[in-house]
TORBA-866423 format. One line per 3 residues: for each residue y, z, x of C-alpha. Coordinates in nm, 2 decimals. Layout:
Y,Z,X; ...
//
This chain:
24.37,32.64,6.83; 24.29,32.28,6.68; 24.36,32.01,6.94
24.45,31.65,6.85; 24.46,31.32,7.05; 24.81,31.25,6.89
25.04,31.36,6.62; 25.25,31.11,6.39; 25.55,31.21,6.21
25.65,31.02,5.89; 25.99,31.11,5.74; 26.03,31.04,5.37
26.34,31.03,5.14; 26.30,30.91,4.78; 26.00,30.69,4.88
25.79,30.74,4.56; 25.79,30.37,4.49; 25.70,30.27,4.84
25.44,30.52,4.97; 25.09,30.40,5.01; 24.91,30.73,4.95
24.56,30.58,4.95; 24.62,30.40,5.28; 24.74,30.72,5.42
24.43,30.90,5.29; 24.18,30.65,5.43; 24.36,30.65,5.77
24.34,31.03,5.79; 23.99,31.03,5.71; 23.92,30.76,5.96
24.11,30.92,6.23; 24.05,31.29,6.23; 24.16,31.31,6.60
24.52,31.25,6.46; 24.75,31.48,6.29; 24.98,31.33,6.03
25.30,31.52,5.95; 25.50,31.42,5.64; 25.86,31.55,5.61
25.99,31.53,5.26; 26.37,31.52,5.32; 26.47,31.68,4.99
26.37,31.37,4.78; 26.48,31.37,4.42; 26.19,31.15,4.30
25.82,31.19,4.28; 25.79,31.17,4.66; 25.69,31.55,4.70
25.43,31.52,4.42; 25.28,31.21,4.58; 25.26,31.37,4.92
25.09,31.67,4.79; 24.79,31.46,4.70; 24.72,31.44,5.08
24.71,31.84,5.12; 24.33,31.83,5.10; 24.30,31.63,5.42
24.26,31.89,5.71; 24.46,31.67,5.96; 24.76,31.64,5.72
25.06,31.86,5.72; 25.35,31.83,5.48; 25.70,31.98,5.53
25.92,32.00,5.21; 26.28,32.03,5.28; 26.48,32.19,5.00
26.79,31.97,5.06; 26.85,31.62,5.22; 26.94,31.67,5.59
26.90,31.30,5.70; 26.64,31.11,5.87; 26.74,31.25,6.23
26.71,31.60,6.13; 26.41,31.56,5.92; 26.24,31.39,6.22
26.35,31.66,6.46; 26.19,31.93,6.23; 25.88,31.73,6.22
25.87,31.73,6.59; 25.96,32.08,6.64; 25.67,32.20,6.41
25.43,32.08,6.67; 25.53,32.33,6.94; 25.22,32.54,6.87
24.99,32.25,6.84; 24.77,32.13,7.11; 24.85,31.76,7.13
24.95,31.52,7.42; 25.11,31.23,7.22; 25.37,31.26,6.97
25.51,30.96,6.77; 25.69,30.85,6.46; 25.67,30.57,6.22
25.84,30.47,5.89; 25.66,30.61,5.59; 25.70,30.27,5.41
25.46,30.14,5.66; 25.68,29.84,5.76; 25.45,29.87,6.07
25.09,29.89,5.91; 24.88,30.18,6.01; 24.64,29.96,6.21
24.92,29.84,6.42; 25.04,30.19,6.47; 24.69,30.29,6.59
24.69,29.97,6.83; 25.01,30.07,6.99; 24.90,30.43,7.03
24.59,30.31,7.22; 24.82,30.15,7.46; 25.00,30.47,7.55
24.96,30.57,7.91; 24.73,30.86,8.01; 24.83,31.16,8.25
25.19,31.06,8.30; 25.52,31.08,8.11; 25.62,30.80,7.88
25.85,30.67,7.60; 25.70,30.37,7.40; 25.91,30.16,7.18
25.78,29.90,6.93; 25.93,29.56,6.97; 25.99,29.34,6.67
26.03,29.01,6.85; 25.92,28.70,6.66; 25.65,28.50,6.84
25.42,28.22,6.73; 25.14,28.46,6.75; 25.27,28.75,6.54
25.43,28.82,6.19; 25.78,28.98,6.21; 26.00,28.97,5.90
26.35,29.11,5.95; 26.65,29.09,5.74; 26.94,28.91,5.93
27.17,29.21,5.89; 26.91,29.42,6.08; 26.87,29.16,6.35
27.25,29.12,6.41; 27.30,29.52,6.42; 27.02,29.53,6.68
27.24,29.33,6.91; 27.51,29.59,6.89; 27.26,29.87,6.96
27.11,29.66,7.24; 27.45,29.63,7.40; 27.54,30.00,7.37
27.22,30.12,7.52; 27.24,29.87,7.82; 27.62,29.96,7.88
27.60,30.33,7.87; 27.24,30.39,8.03; 27.05,30.22,8.29
26.79,30.11,8.03; 26.74,29.75,7.90; 26.59,29.80,7.56
26.57,29.49,7.33; 26.48,29.67,7.01; 26.60,30.04,7.02
26.59,30.07,6.64; 26.24,30.01,6.57; 26.10,30.27,6.37
25.77,30.31,6.58; 25.80,30.51,6.89; 25.56,30.73,7.10
25.63,31.00,7.35; 25.45,31.22,7.61; 25.45,31.58,7.48
25.70,31.74,7.71; 25.94,31.46,7.69; 25.92,31.46,7.30
26.04,31.82,7.30; 26.29,31.76,7.56; 26.45,31.47,7.36
26.42,31.66,7.00; 26.53,32.01,7.11; 26.87,32.00,6.96
27.03,31.84,6.65; 27.15,31.48,6.65; 27.50,31.38,6.61
27.43,31.11,6.36; 27.21,31.16,6.04; 27.02,30.82,6.10
27.13,30.66,6.43; 26.92,30.89,6.63; 26.73,30.60,6.80
27.02,30.53,7.02; 27.07,30.90,7.08; 26.71,30.94,7.20
26.78,30.67,7.48; 27.13,30.84,7.57; 26.94,31.17,7.60
26.68,31.01,7.81; 26.96,30.88,8.03; 27.08,31.25,8.08
26.75,31.35,8.26; 26.83,31.57,8.56; 26.81,31.39,8.90
26.53,31.64,9.00; 26.29,31.52,8.72; 26.08,31.23,8.72
26.28,30.93,8.59; 26.12,30.80,8.27; 26.20,30.44,8.18
26.12,30.33,7.81; 25.86,30.07,7.77; 25.84,29.82,7.50
25.53,29.71,7.32; 25.55,29.38,7.11; 25.42,29.42,6.76
25.18,29.19,6.59; 25.30,29.28,6.25; 25.63,29.42,6.10
25.75,29.35,5.74; 26.09,29.46,5.62; 26.00,29.67,5.31
26.27,29.63,5.03; 26.42,29.94,4.88; 26.50,30.17,5.19
26.77,30.44,5.16; 27.02,30.26,5.40; 27.21,30.01,5.23
27.48,29.72,5.32; 27.75,29.99,5.34; 27.55,30.18,5.62
27.50,29.87,5.83; 27.88,29.78,5.79; 27.97,30.14,5.92
27.70,30.13,6.18; 27.95,30.00,6.45; 28.19,30.29,6.40
27.90,30.55,6.39; 27.76,30.39,6.70; 28.10,30.43,6.88
28.14,30.79,6.77; 27.79,30.87,6.89; 27.86,30.70,7.23
28.19,30.89,7.26; 28.02,31.23,7.19; 27.76,31.18,7.46
28.04,31.03,7.71; 28.26,31.33,7.63; 27.96,31.57,7.69
27.89,31.41,8.03; 28.25,31.45,8.15; 28.24,31.82,8.06
27.95,31.88,8.30
//
């Protein structure tokens, strides 16, 4: 069995105009200790054809889904595909590279060794970094931050950042069942983290400030999704609260 230092899952839905194939190819060749998994979520454009150009790389795996199942389920299937792979760290990032590959690798280097962990990228604008976020994303993040802090014991400033890393066992614990929402799964991950049995070691999410994050135009989520997000968030929280009451 081939072993890897870490595995990175990149979901992609109609990303043909934003995929930087050459950047991924170069990164894969520079870091043969990493396994890159691309999940083509039933794209209707040339995403699948572009990703197929990476098949020659030995440390690249491509999962093509016949129909669009949503980012949450696409991500989950990418994680579940790693059950038979020898790897200690599993993470995910956006395929548009809003977080550049060099920055992804920098955060990976900060992951703890020999203990469970949940690392979340933090898109906080400082004088020393370059963070460019649309205001609608920034305002939505406040609602998510409140929900997470209110319904769990965690204080997470940027739950929706598209860069996260997990220790292997925790990753499979959090991704073992389908999510309630098609795309609001970042909050669900934290709600699931809060469901840890008392006999298990309590794992607290840790934030790592990003040096660079650029909002790339053209994503599949539009203004309508952001308008609906408070209602989706309320439904997600209700589902997890109801489940807790049934136990």
